[in-house]
C-alpha positions in Angstrom: -52.4 -11.2 -34.9 -52.3 -7.7 -33.6 -53.6 -7.2 -30.1 -53.9 -3.8 -28.4 -53.7 -3.3 -24.6 -54.9 -0.1 -22.9 -53.2 0.5 -19.5 -52.9 3.7 -17.5 -50.1 2.4 -15.3 -48.7 -1.1 -15.1 -51.9 -2.9 -13.9 -53.1 -4.4 -17.2 -49.5 -5.2 -18.2 -49.4 -7.9 -15.4 -51.2 -9.9 -18.0 -47.9 -10.4 -19.8 -47.4 -13.2 -17.4 -49.6 -15.1 -19.8 -49.6 -13.0 -23.0 -45.9 -13.6 -23.5 -46.6 -17.3 -24.3 -48.3 -16.4 -27.6 -46.7 -15.2 -30.8 -48.7 -12.0 -31.3 -47.9 -8.4 -32.1 -48.8 -6.5 -29.0 -49.4 -2.8 -29.1 -49.6 -1.2 -25.7 -51.3 2.2 -25.2 -49.5 3.2 -22.0 -51.5 6.2 -20.7 -49.2 7.3 -18.0 -50.5 10.9 -18.4 -53.9 9.7 -17.0 -52.5 7.2 -14.4 -54.3 5.8 -12.7 -57.7 5.4 -14.2 -59.2 4.0 -11.0 -58.3 7.1 -9.0 -60.2 9.5 -11.3 -63.9 10.1 -12.1 -65.2 7.1 -14.0 -66.6 9.2 -16.9 -63.2 10.9 -17.3 -61.3 7.6 -17.3 -63.8 6.0 -19.6 -63.3 8.8 -22.1 -59.5 8.2 -21.8 -59.9 4.5 -22.4 -62.0 5.2 -25.5 -59.2 7.5 -26.8 -56.8 4.6 -26.3 -59.0 2.2 -28.1 -59.4 4.6 -31.0 -55.6 5.0 -31.2 -55.0 1.2 -31.2 -57.7 0.7 -33.9 -55.8 3.2 -36.1 -52.6 1.1 -35.4 -54.4 -2.0 -36.8 -55.2 -3.8 -33.6 -57.7 -6.6 -34.3 -58.6 -7.2 -30.6 -58.1 -4.8 -27.7 -57.7 -5.6 -24.0 -58.9 -2.8 -21.6 -59.1 -2.8 -17.8 -62.0 -4.9 -16.4 -64.7 -2.4 -15.5 -64.1 -0.4 -18.7 -64.3 -3.6 -20.7 -67.8 -4.2 -19.4 -68.9 -0.6 -20.0 -67.6 -0.7 -23.6 -69.1 -4.1 -24.3 -72.5 -2.8 -23.1 -72.1 0.1 -25.5 -71.6 -2.4 -28.4 -67.9 -1.9 -29.0 -67.1 -5.0 -31.0 -63.3 -4.9 -31.0 -63.0 -5.2 -27.3 -61.7 -8.6 -26.3 -64.2 -9.9 -23.6 -61.5 -11.3 -21.3 -63.1 -10.2 -18.1 -66.7 -10.9 -19.1 -65.7 -14.5 -19.9 -63.8 -14.7 -16.6 -67.1 -13.8 -14.9 -69.3 -16.3 -16.8 -66.9 -19.2 -17.1 -65.3 -19.1 -13.6 -66.8 -16.6 -11.1 -70.5 -17.2 -11.8 -70.2 -20.9 -12.9 -68.3 -22.0 -9.7 -70.0 -19.8 -7.2 -71.1 -21.8 -4.2 -73.9 -19.7 -2.7 -74.1 -16.6 -4.9 -72.2 -14.3 -2.6 -69.5 -12.4 -4.5 -66.8 -10.0 -3.3 -65.7 -7.1 -5.5 -62.2 -5.8 -4.9 -61.0 -2.7 -6.8 -60.6 1.1 -6.9 -63.2 3.4 -5.4 -64.3 5.1 -8.6 -64.6 1.8 -10.4 -66.4 0.2 -7.5 -69.2 2.8 -7.9 -70.2 1.4 -11.3 -68.8 -2.2 -11.2 -71.6 -3.8 -9.2 -74.3 -2.4 -11.6 -72.4 -3.5 -14.7 -71.7 -7.0 -13.3 -75.3 -7.4 -12.2 -76.6 -6.4 -15.6 -74.4 -9.0 -17.3 -75.3 -11.6 -14.7 -79.0 -11.5 -15.9 -77.8 -13.4 -18.9 -76.3 -16.2 -16.7 -78.2 -19.5 -16.4 -77.6 -21.3 -13.1 -75.8 -24.6 -13.0 -77.9 -27.6 -11.9 -76.1 -27.8 -8.6 -76.6 -24.1 -8.0 -80.4 -24.4 -8.7 -80.5 -27.3 -6.3 -78.9 -25.2 -3.5 -81.7 -23.8 -1.4 -79.5 -21.0 0.1 -78.1 -20.0 -3.2 -78.5 -16.2 -3.9 -79.7 -15.3 -7.3 -79.6 -12.5 -8.4 -76.1 -12.6 -6.9 -75.4 -10.5 -3.8 -72.2 -8.4 -3.5 -69.8 -7.2 -0.9 -67.4 -4.5 -2.1 -64.0 -3.4 -0.7 -61.6 -0.7 -1.9 -58.2 -1.8 -3.1 -56.6 1.4 -1.7 -53.0 1.6 -0.6 -52.3 -2.0 -1.7 -52.6 -1.0 -5.4 -49.7 1.5 -5.1 -47.5 -1.1 -3.4 -48.3 -3.7 -6.0 -47.1 -1.2 -8.6 -44.1 0.1 -6.8 -42.6 -2.8 -4.8 -41.7 -6.4 -5.6 -44.7 -8.6 -6.2 -43.3 -10.8 -3.4 -42.7 -8.0 -1.0 -43.6 -8.9 2.6 -45.1 -5.4 3.2 -47.3 -5.6 0.0 -48.6 -9.1 0.8 -49.2 -8.3 4.5 -51.2 -5.2 3.7 -53.1 -7.1 0.9 -54.2 -9.8 3.3 -55.3 -7.2 5.8 -57.5 -5.6 3.1 -58.9 -9.0 2.1 -60.0 -9.8 5.7 -63.5 -8.2 5.4 -64.3 -10.6 2.6 -63.8 -13.5 5.0 -65.9 -11.8 7.6 -68.7 -11.2 5.0 -68.5 -15.0 4.1 -68.4 -14.4 0.3 -67.7 -17.5 -1.8 -65.8 -15.9 -4.7 -63.6 -12.9 -5.1 -63.8 -10.7 -8.2 -60.7 -8.6 -8.8 -61.4 -5.3 -10.7 -57.7 -4.6 -11.3 -55.3 -7.0 -13.1 -52.5 -5.9 -10.8 -54.1 -8.1 -8.1 -52.9 -11.1 -10.1 -49.3 -10.1 -9.5 -49.8 -11.4 -5.9 -52.3 -14.2 -6.9 -50.4 -16.8 -4.8 -50.9 -14.6 -1.6 -54.6 -14.1 -2.4 -55.2 -17.8 -3.2 -53.4 -19.0 0.0 -55.2 -16.5 2.1 -58.6 -17.9 1.2 -59.6 -21.6 1.6 -60.6 -22.5 -2.0 -63.3 -24.8 -0.7 -65.0 -21.9 1.0 -63.8 -18.7 -0.9 -62.7 -19.0 -4.5 -60.2 -16.8 -6.3 -59.6 -17.8 -9.9 -56.1 -17.1 -10.9 -54.3 -16.1 -14.1 -54.5 -19.7 -15.3 -58.3 -19.0 -15.8 -57.5 -15.9 -17.9 -54.9 -17.9 -19.8 -57.5 -20.5 -20.7 -59.9 -17.8 -21.9 -57.3 -15.9 -23.9 -56.0 -19.0 -25.7 -59.6 -19.8 -26.8 -59.8 -16.5 -28.6 -56.6 -17.3 -30.5 -57.9 -20.5 -32.0 -57.8 -20.4 -35.8 -56.0 -17.1 -35.7 -52.9 -16.3 -37.7 -50.1 -16.1 -35.1 -46.8 -14.6 -36.1 -43.6 -13.2 -34.6 -43.8 -12.0 -31.0 -43.3 -8.3 -30.5 -44.2 -5.5 -28.1 -44.6 -1.9 -29.1 -45.4 0.8 -26.5 -47.3 4.0 -27.4 -47.0 6.3 -24.5 -48.9 9.5 -23.7 -46.2 10.7 -21.2 -43.1 9.2 -19.6 -42.4 5.4 -19.6 -40.1 5.7 -16.6 -42.7 4.1 -14.3 -42.9 1.1 -16.6 -39.2 0.5 -17.0 -38.7 0.7 -13.2 -40.6 -2.6 -13.1 -37.8 -4.8 -14.0 -39.6 -8.1 -13.5 -42.5 -6.9 -15.7 -40.2 -5.6 -18.4 -38.4 -9.0 -18.3 -41.7 -10.7 -18.9 -42.6 -8.4 -21.8 -39.2 -9.0 -23.3 -39.6 -12.8 -22.9 -36.5 -12.8 -20.8 -34.7 -10.2 -22.8 -35.2 -12.0 -26.1 -36.7 -8.9 -27.7 -36.3 -5.1 -27.5 -39.4 -3.1 -26.4 -40.1 -0.4 -29.0 -41.4 2.9 -27.5 -43.0 5.8 -29.2 -44.4 9.1 -27.7 -47.8 10.0 -29.1 
């Protein structure tokens, strides 16, 4: 099973915390030339993501993982090779277990500008659970509160995932969600899952829910049912330098399954 992954920096590669459990051939389109997608105009970044998808299709990828907001945009356009990981995360966890229909969106500024509309459009297909329908104060259509990821994203990429500075700043940026009394946090950048323990502990799950990588793992494994799994391998196609990737020793270790394989790299 060949699975492509589009990532402009290391954010989507955090998913290897779960992907390395499965014997698939992973082809990474590491678009360091455009890093980071979330800091650029959404249309420009979407075009870059499409270029990455096209490259991975030519490499034989059967399913392709792209950053969350771009996944929704491409699915809406009818791109059928995009693995709907984030869409299923929304439907099977965020929407399904929302307590009062107040959702917090946490991501990059340019992506925030289009994320709420995309999520709202997909949410029209959602059917409320019986408990949600019975809750008089449940908001449907869902209501949203948005906050920019900002400086924390850079620290999540550059410092240790357990860095005191990173986690302290991250909690500071999450504070407005508590004040807004949301019931579920929606991360628009997979790098947030690098510090999922900090996020989960910061919120009281009974009041504000953050669904961790275990949720994404459950979704991903469901897509692999009845698929032909083979030898685990990781090949990296880079548009520029891979230095920023190999500086992330913990991430490289995960991709290598604890140094059990060699990462193949190719400049395109």
